[in-house]
Steps between C-alpha positions, in 0.01 A plus 500: 500500500389136437192433292253234631338262267124416527580132573673567822311423829324766687644394829822695451575709802253319724597338826476125533311345787744316722461191703680479829757219569289379792201446272718328241632256765141439628376400152807293429460294824127460422571362158774267635255362762240428235742323272635287798142407600424390141814298470454332830135414403623344171777300681251366760240411231761323293627294799150412627394413161784245466451365847113470506377303214155325486504136571473260207476192718126452454272472197231301346467271202231385259451150367486500115482170320628302799798734559544756772606838367601783729284803448622748763793541739510749791439538868252272679225754523544615147486141372177447689339816356602409147380141545151635605492719200598214261235274654235774442596532137528126430317304776507163315874473483711342784747715689735446787748693717872425487784589722831487317795710367577250228209584261440818309180613324429285194700194629344156477533241772324186628 
């Protein structure tokens, strides 16, 4: 006769709960669908993120010591909003809107 040690589990001789193959297939397909949805969402957001970028065609400049310095670049509506904010902060300075791809923020031009 075999002697049992104290460290052995108490489940010896008990029946295990079994899961049917139908239930396993159902869970597996559910997980696959979730993973596929997540991957499709990632691919769509990546493609759309590359395709749809905000416009940087518009902006505004500030005249400092006779030179025009670009202060902001973005879409037309964003440029107007930022120009209003800048005018509220510093009403004595001269500002103007620009429409160009050539200049970046901080560039000086005449």
